[in-house]
C-alpha positions in Angstrom: 0.0 0.0 0.0 1.0 3.6 -0.4 2.3 5.2 2.7 1.2 8.6 3.9 3.6 11.6 3.5 5.8 12.0 6.6 7.4 15.0 8.1 6.8 17.8 10.6 3.4 19.4 10.8 2.7 23.1 10.4 2.5 25.1 13.5 0.3 28.0 14.4 1.6 31.6 14.4 4.8 31.8 16.3 7.6 34.4 16.8 9.8 34.3 13.8 13.4 33.3 14.7 14.7 34.2 11.2 13.8 35.7 7.9 11.9 32.8 6.2 13.3 31.3 3.0 10.7 32.0 0.3 10.1 29.2 -2.2 7.7 29.1 -5.1 5.8 25.8 -5.4 3.5 24.7 -8.2 0.5 22.4 -7.5 -0.4 20.7 -10.7 -2.5 17.7 -11.9 -5.5 16.7 -13.9 -9.0 18.2 -13.8 -10.7 17.5 -10.5 -7.5 16.0 -8.8 -7.8 18.3 -5.8 -5.4 21.2 -6.5 -7.7 24.0 -5.3 -8.7 21.9 -2.3 -5.1 21.3 -1.3 -4.1 24.9 -1.5 -7.2 26.0 0.4 -6.6 23.5 3.2 -3.1 24.7 4.1 -3.1 28.4 3.1 -2.5 30.8 6.1 -4.2 33.6 4.0 -7.5 33.6 2.2 -6.6 31.7 -1.0 -7.1 33.2 -4.4 -9.1 30.9 -6.6 -10.2 31.7 -10.2 -13.0 29.1 -10.5 -15.8 29.3 -12.9 -19.0 27.2 -13.2 -18.8 24.4 -15.7 -21.2 25.0 -18.6 -22.8 22.5 -21.0 -20.6 23.9 -23.8 -17.5 22.7 -22.0 -18.7 19.1 -22.1 -17.4 18.9 -25.7 -14.0 20.2 -24.7 -13.2 18.9 -21.3 -13.3 15.3 -20.0 -15.7 15.2 -17.1 -15.9 11.4 -16.6 -14.7 10.2 -13.2 -15.5 13.5 -11.5 -19.0 13.2 -10.1 -20.3 16.4 -8.5 -17.6 18.6 -10.0 -19.4 21.8 -11.0 -16.5 24.4 -11.2 -13.1 24.6 -12.8 -10.0 26.7 -12.4 -9.5 28.9 -15.4 -6.4 30.9 -14.5 -4.6 29.9 -11.2 -5.0 29.3 -7.5 -2.8 31.0 -5.0 -2.1 30.4 -1.3 0.8 30.7 1.2 2.0 28.7 4.1 4.9 29.3 6.5 6.9 26.6 8.4 9.3 26.9 11.3 10.7 23.4 10.9 12.9 21.8 9.5 13.8 25.3 8.5 12.1 28.7 8.5 10.5 28.9 5.1 7.5 30.4 3.4 6.0 28.6 0.5 4.1 30.5 -2.2 1.7 28.0 -3.7 0.5 28.4 -7.3 -2.1 26.0 -8.7 -2.4 25.3 -12.4 -5.7 24.8 -14.3 -6.4 21.1 -14.9 -7.4 21.1 -18.5 -5.0 21.0 -21.5 -6.7 24.0 -23.1 -5.1 26.1 -20.3 -1.6 24.8 -20.8 -0.5 28.2 -22.1 -0.7 29.6 -18.5 1.8 27.0 -17.2 5.1 28.7 -18.2 4.3 31.8 -16.2 3.0 29.9 -13.2 6.0 27.6 -13.2 8.7 30.2 -13.8 11.2 30.2 -11.0 9.5 27.3 -9.2 11.6 25.3 -6.7 9.5 22.3 -7.1 6.0 20.9 -8.0 3.4 18.7 -6.4 1.6 16.6 -8.9 -1.8 15.5 -7.6 -2.9 12.2 -9.0 -6.4 10.8 -9.0 -6.4 7.0 -9.6 -9.8 7.3 -11.3 -8.1 9.3 -14.1 -4.4 8.5 -13.6 -3.5 9.2 -17.2 -4.4 12.9 -16.6 -1.1 13.1 -14.6 1.0 12.6 -17.7 0.8 16.2 -18.8 2.3 17.5 -15.5 4.8 14.7 -15.2 6.1 15.3 -18.7 6.1 19.1 -18.3 8.2 19.2 -15.1 10.5 16.3 -16.2 11.4 18.2 -19.4 12.3 21.3 -17.3 14.2 19.3 -14.7 11.9 20.7 -12.0 11.9 18.5 -8.8 8.5 17.1 -8.2 6.6 14.6 -6.0 3.4 12.7 -7.0 0.7 12.8 -4.3 -2.1 10.3 -4.8 -5.2 12.1 -3.5 -7.6 10.1 -1.3 -11.3 10.4 -2.1 -14.0 9.3 0.3 -15.7 7.2 -2.5 -12.6 5.4 -3.7 -10.6 2.6 -2.2 -6.8 2.9 -2.6 -5.4 -0.6 -3.3 -2.6 0.5 -5.6 1.0 -0.1 -4.6 3.7 2.4 -5.0 5.2 0.2 -7.7 2.0 0.1 -9.6 1.6 3.9 -9.6 5.3 4.3 -10.5 5.0 1.9 -13.4 1.7 3.4 -14.7 3.3 6.9 -14.7 6.7 5.6 -15.8 8.4 7.4 -12.9 12.1 7.0 -12.0 12.9 5.5 -8.6 14.0 8.8 -7.2 10.6 10.5 -7.6 8.7 10.2 -4.3 5.1 8.9 -4.5 2.9 9.8 -1.5 -0.6 9.2 -0.3 -2.5 12.2 0.9 -5.9 13.7 1.6 -6.0 17.2 0.1 -8.9 18.1 2.4 -6.7 17.7 5.5 -4.3 20.4 6.5 -1.7 18.2 8.1 -1.7 15.7 5.2 -1.4 18.4 2.6 1.4 20.2 4.6 3.4 17.0 4.9 3.3 16.6 1.1 4.8 20.1 0.8 7.5 19.3 3.4 8.4 16.1 1.5 8.6 18.1 -1.8 11.0 20.7 -0.3 13.2 17.8 1.2 13.2 16.1 -2.2 14.1 19.4 -4.0 17.1 19.9 -1.6 18.3 16.4 -2.2 17.9 16.7 -5.9 20.1 19.8 -6.0 22.7 19.1 -3.2 25.1 21.6 -4.7 22.7 24.5 -4.1 22.4 26.0 -0.6 18.9 26.3 0.9 19.3 30.1 0.8 19.6 30.0 -3.0 17.0 27.3 -3.8 14.4 28.7 -6.1 16.6 31.6 -7.1 
């Protein structure tokens, strides 16, 4: 079975011991994978969401199968922010991408200068993750794959099965998360930062994302 993301949990507002390291993180994935939900669950500020109601006209353009009850879609970006005191003082600026391929033209601006990416995967539509995997692989951007847990779905896939399905190299972390839960989502972000630091060992934390 997939294991949950591990790492320290976010703390409430505390006195700052140092100027936080600011990192830009992209949250990507297919339509309905939980990007807006994840950013909203961890953001310490009111998240910015650019969601619009799905219309009948979009049915001929967007794949809506496997997303029961989905009535809105991100058309530009989501934005949120979270600050951690451990394992280092850092502030993550979170940018969520639209899920449909017709909005791919927004990705270069959203991903510019990013230190890493979280790719949210929905096992009901796992092939939707390929776009993000290919995009960040081609740009050598460190990323983790977070398999989002849905209440109506059993998760009986192993790490090896997900890795094989997405053709991921061994060094890419695969995590199980619940985007609705603050602690679970925050641990995914911590795991991404840890992975990014290990992927670029020659770069000091103070310069990561520069």
